C-alpha positions in Angstrom: 4.8 11.6 1.9 3.7 13.3 5.1 3.9 11.2 8.3 0.4 10.2 9.4 -1.0 9.9 12.9 -1.4 6.4 14.3 -4.9 4.9 13.6 -5.4 1.9 15.9 -8.2 0.2 14.0 -6.2 0.4 10.7 -3.0 -0.7 12.5 -4.8 -3.8 13.8 -6.2 -4.6 10.3 -2.7 -4.3 8.9 -0.9 -6.2 11.6 -3.5 -9.0 12.2 -5.0 -9.4 8.7 -2.6 -8.3 6.1 1.0 -9.0 7.4 0.1 -11.3 10.2 2.2 -14.3 9.0 4.9 -12.3 7.2 8.4 -12.7 8.4 10.8 -10.3 6.6 10.6 -7.9 3.7 9.8 -10.4 1.0 6.9 -12.0 2.9 5.5 -8.5 3.8 5.7 -7.4 0.2 3.8 -10.6 -0.9 1.3 -10.2 1.8 0.4 -6.7 0.6 0.3 -7.9 -3.0 -2.2 -10.6 -2.3 -4.3 -8.4 0.0 -4.5 -5.7 -2.6 -5.1 -8.2 -5.4 -8.0 -9.6 -3.4 -9.6 -6.3 -2.3 -9.1 -4.0 -5.4 -11.9 -4.1 -7.9 -10.7 -3.1 -11.4 -11.0 -1.0 -13.3 -11.2 2.1 -11.1 -10.7 5.8 -11.5 -7.8 7.6 -9.7 -6.0 10.9 -9.7 -2.4 11.6 -9.2 -2.0 13.1 -5.7 1.8 13.4 -5.6 4.5 13.8 -8.3 7.3 11.2 -8.5 10.5 11.5 -10.5 10.0 7.9 -11.7 6.5 8.5 -13.0 5.2 10.5 -15.9 2.1 11.5 -13.9 1.7 15.1 -12.6 -0.5 16.1 -9.7 -4.1 16.1 -10.8 -3.6 13.8 -13.8 -6.4 11.3 -14.1 -5.7 7.5 -14.2 -7.8 4.5 -15.2 -6.4 1.7 -13.1 -6.9 -1.7 -14.7 -4.9 -4.1 -12.7 -1.9 -5.0 -10.5 1.6 -5.1 -11.9 3.3 -8.5 -11.5 4.4 -9.9 -8.2 8.1 -9.4 -9.2 7.4 -5.7 -10.0 5.8 -5.2 -6.6 8.6 -6.5 -4.4 9.9 -3.0 -3.5 6.7 -1.0 -3.9 3.2 -1.7 -5.0 2.6 -0.8 -8.6 -0.7 -0.8 -10.5 -1.3 -0.8 -14.2 -3.1 2.1 -15.8 -4.3 2.7 -19.3 -1.7 4.6 -21.3 -1.3 6.2 -24.7 -3.7 7.7 -27.1 -5.8 4.5 -27.6 -5.6 3.4 -24.0 -4.5 -0.1 -25.1 -1.0 0.3 -23.7 -0.4 -0.3 -20.0 1.9 1.6 -17.7 2.9 0.6 -14.1 2.8 3.4 -11.6 3.1 3.5 -7.8 -0.2 3.0 -6.0 1.1 5.5 -3.4 1.0 8.1 -6.1 -2.7 7.7 -6.7 -5.8 9.0 -5.0 -8.6 6.4 -5.4 -11.9 7.9 -6.8 -14.0 4.7 -6.9 -17.2 4.3 -4.8 -16.3 0.7 -4.1 -15.7 0.7 -0.3 -13.2 -2.2 -0.2 -11.1 -0.7 -3.0 -11.0 2.7 -1.2 -10.1 1.1 2.1 -7.3 -1.1 0.6 -5.8 1.9 -1.2 -6.1 3.9 2.0 -4.4 1.1 4.0 -1.5 1.1 1.5 -1.2 4.9 1.8 -1.2 4.6 5.6 1.5 1.9 5.5 3.7 4.1 3.3 3.1 7.3 5.3 3.8 5.6 8.7 7.2 4.4 7.6 6.0 1.0 6.2 8.8 -1.5 6.2 10.4 -0.1 9.4 8.0 0.8 12.2 5.0 -1.3 11.3 7.3 -4.0 10.1 9.1 -3.9 13.4 5.8 -4.0 15.2 4.9 -7.1 13.3 8.2 -8.7 14.3 7.8 -7.4 17.9 4.2 -8.8 18.2 5.8 -12.3 18.0 8.0 -11.6 21.0 7.1 -11.8 24.7 5.3 -8.6 25.8 8.2 -7.6 27.9 10.3 -7.3 24.7 7.9 -5.4 22.5 8.8 -1.8 21.6 7.5 0.5 19.0 8.6 4.1 18.5 10.3 4.0 21.9 7.2 2.9 23.8 6.3 -0.5 25.1 3.4 -2.2 23.3 0.9 -3.7 25.7 
């Protein structure tokens, strides 16, 4: 995924609404899970925007997203369930980062976009480090080699 420019408003939402009380990887993963579970309105239409070796989707493939995968399945990466198979009754978990959200529901679009941003910006490292740094005295806060005011 291409590295994305910093978006201060989105960074604030992520740091102070989504992962604000998350200490460590497990808590950050759960914070994202609960945020997305609350904000995403299912079902929604999506389209594959990037191929992944672990997913059967090809760029441009449509997806009917019907829910979140289990908490346990989302501890390393957010996975969503999509209809799968000829009848559409089967479910397949695919990475949310692989999907472009096509819904008109604003909160769903924003939540998916927030996750894409988190992943593109380096997710568990820089933003995660910024979360940890925000809990330190301002003289000790650093992000990408610059002091955070």
